[in-house]
Structures are given as structure tokens and as C-alpha cells.
C-alpha positions as CSV (number, residue, x, y, z in Angstrom):
1,M,105.3,7.2,191.7
2,S,106.9,9.5,189.2
3,R,105.5,12.9,188.6
4,Q,104.6,11.9,185.2
5,M,102.7,8.9,186.2
6,Q,100.9,10.9,188.8
7,N,99.8,13.4,186.1
8,F,99.0,10.6,183.8
9,R,96.3,9.2,186.2
10,G,94.8,12.3,187.5
11,G,97.6,14.6,189.0
12,N,99.2,15.2,192.3
13,P,96.3,16.0,194.6
14,Q,98.4,18.7,196.2
15,Q,98.8,20.4,192.9
16,Q,95.4,20.0,191.5
17,G,93.6,23.4,191.0
18,R,97.1,25.1,190.6
19,E,98.3,23.7,187.4
20,S,96.2,22.6,184.5
21,N,96.0,18.8,183.9
22,P,96.7,17.9,180.4
23,E,95.1,14.6,180.7
24,E,91.7,16.0,181.8
25,E,91.9,18.4,178.7
26,W,92.7,15.5,176.5
27,R,90.0,13.4,178.0
28,N,87.4,16.2,177.5
29,E,88.3,16.3,173.7
30,I,88.2,12.7,173.4
31,K,84.8,12.6,175.0
32,A,83.6,15.3,172.6
33,S,85.0,13.3,169.5
34,L,84.2,9.7,170.4
35,G,81.4,10.1,173.0
36,E,81.1,10.1,176.8
37,D,81.1,6.3,176.7
38,Y,84.1,5.7,174.7
39,V,85.8,3.5,177.1
40,Q,82.8,1.1,177.0
41,K,82.8,1.2,173.3
42,V,86.4,0.3,173.0
43,L,86.3,-2.4,175.5
44,M,83.3,-3.9,173.3
45,F,84.9,-2.9,170.0
46,D,84.7,-6.3,168.5
47,R,81.3,-7.1,170.2
48,L,79.4,-4.0,169.5
49,E,76.0,-4.2,167.6
50,L,76.4,-3.6,164.1
51,D,74.6,0.0,164.0
52,K,76.7,1.0,167.2
53,F,79.8,-0.2,165.6
54,K,79.3,1.8,162.5
55,E,78.5,5.0,164.5
56,F,81.5,4.4,166.7
57,N,83.6,3.5,163.7
58,D,82.7,6.8,161.9
59,K,83.8,8.8,165.0
60,L,86.9,7.0,165.3
61,K,87.7,7.9,161.7
62,S,87.0,11.4,162.2
63,F,89.2,11.6,165.3
64,I,92.2,10.0,163.8
65,R,91.9,11.9,160.6
66,G,92.9,15.2,162.1
67,R,95.8,13.8,164.3
68,D,99.3,14.6,163.1
69,I,101.2,11.8,164.9
70,G,104.3,10.0,163.4
71,T,103.8,6.5,161.9
72,T,106.5,5.3,164.2
73,R,104.8,6.5,167.4
74,M,101.5,4.9,166.2
75,R,103.4,1.6,165.3
76,K,105.1,1.6,168.9
77,I,101.8,2.0,170.7
78,Y,100.3,-0.8,168.6
79,E,103.2,-3.2,169.3
80,I,102.9,-2.5,172.8
81,V,99.1,-3.0,173.1
82,N,98.9,-6.1,170.8
83,G,102.0,-7.6,172.2
84,A,100.3,-8.0,175.4
85,K,99.6,-11.7,176.1
86,D,97.1,-11.1,178.9
87,Q,95.6,-8.3,181.0
88,R,98.5,-8.1,183.5
89,S,101.0,-7.6,180.7
90,L,99.0,-4.8,179.2
91,L,98.5,-3.2,182.6
92,V,102.3,-3.2,183.4
93,S,102.8,-1.5,179.9
94,L,101.2,1.7,181.2
95,P,104.6,3.2,182.2
96,I,105.9,2.5,178.8
97,L,103.1,4.3,177.1
98,A,103.5,7.2,179.5
99,Y,107.1,7.3,178.4
100,I,106.2,7.4,174.9
101,V,104.1,10.5,175.6
102,G,106.7,12.1,177.9
103,K,109.2,12.0,175.0
104,E,107.1,14.2,172.8
105,F,107.0,18.0,172.8
106,G,104.3,20.6,171.9
107,K,101.6,19.5,169.5
108,N,103.0,16.1,169.2
109,R,102.8,15.5,172.8
110,E,98.9,16.5,172.9
111,E,98.1,14.1,170.0
112,V,100.2,11.1,171.2
113,G,98.8,11.9,174.8
114,K,95.2,11.7,173.6
115,I,95.8,8.4,172.0
116,V,97.6,7.0,175.1
117,T,94.8,8.4,177.4
118,I,92.2,6.5,175.4
119,I,94.2,3.3,175.8
120,S,95.0,3.9,179.4
121,D,91.5,4.7,180.4
122,C,90.5,1.4,178.7
123,I,93.2,-0.6,180.5
124,Y,92.1,0.5,183.8
125,K,88.6,-0.5,183.0
126,M,89.3,-3.7,181.5
127,K,88.1,-6.6,183.3
128,T,87.9,-9.6,181.1
129,E,90.0,-11.1,178.3
130,E,87.4,-10.0,175.8
131,D,87.9,-6.4,177.0
132,L,91.7,-7.0,176.3
133,E,90.9,-8.1,172.9
134,G,88.5,-5.2,172.3
135,I,91.4,-2.8,173.4
136,Q,93.6,-4.5,170.8
137,K,91.2,-4.5,167.9
138,F,90.5,-0.7,168.7
139,T,94.3,-0.1,168.5
140,E,94.7,-2.0,165.4
141,A,91.8,0.2,163.9
142,L,93.5,3.3,165.0
143,V,96.7,2.4,163.2
144,A,94.8,1.2,160.1
145,Y,92.9,4.5,159.8
146,H,96.0,6.6,160.7
147,R,97.6,5.0,157.7
148,Y,94.7,5.4,155.5
149,F,94.5,9.1,156.2
150,H,98.4,9.8,156.6
151,P,99.7,7.7,153.7
152,R,103.5,7.6,153.1
153,S,104.7,10.2,150.8
154,E,106.7,9.0,147.8
């Protein structure tokens, strides 16, 4: 397993404690923004009760509003997730998502890393085709709100 993928899923156990783990830092910020149960909410995105959906949707809007991520990166993530025909094809796309994060530098890496961390956490917890659909709908909402809050300049 590549060092990048080891770090992506929790780090190399021999190095833990010696280096900071960016995914854990990103995950902590995600939990602070979207809630401790963000994975379950994403998996159930299109099946949440109306009040829970409204609450989570507001958190999602606030979360994406402050992200400075290029439209191309958001669209690429969207294409990968929504192009998955089944759970297996989404699972095997994890290295591609990690590569997208790895190509970024500095603040962009952090912002893209947070988005990919949300999606990867959900992929690992996905059990049903309905969960897959929830991830896809969530990703669609991410891209939609990103476009809403970051329109193209003319």
C-alpha cells in the first residue's frame, strides 16, 4: 500500500504519534461543521426525515460556502462518485480520489482533502445500494452549492 493511501486511511501505525495526521485534523473539522454523525447523514442523504434533512442541508451549505476549491476539482470528484455503477466501482475509485488530493498543494490540498475525506469515510461505511445513492446525491448537492456560492466570474 502506498504511503499516501496509508495516510489516507489512518496513517502508518509505526509513524503515528510522530507526525500529525492531516486526515484526522480534517475529520475533526468536518465533525465540527457537519456533526459527529455526518457519515450516517450522508449515507441517508435522500432518505432523511424532512427536519433532519433541512438541518443537515444548512450545515452542508455553511461548510461548502467557506471552501475555496476549484470548479474543475469539484466536477472531477462528482464525475468519479456519480459515475460509479455499484458499490464495488465506487470502492475501487478511492485511490483515484486520493490522487486528486495528492496533486494539490497547501490550502487547496486541505480543502480538497476535507471533501474527499467525507466521501471516503462514507464509502467505507456503505453497505447497500441506497447508501451508494445517498453518497451520490450528497456529492451532487456539494457541487450544486459550490457553484451557488462560487459562481463563475464573467
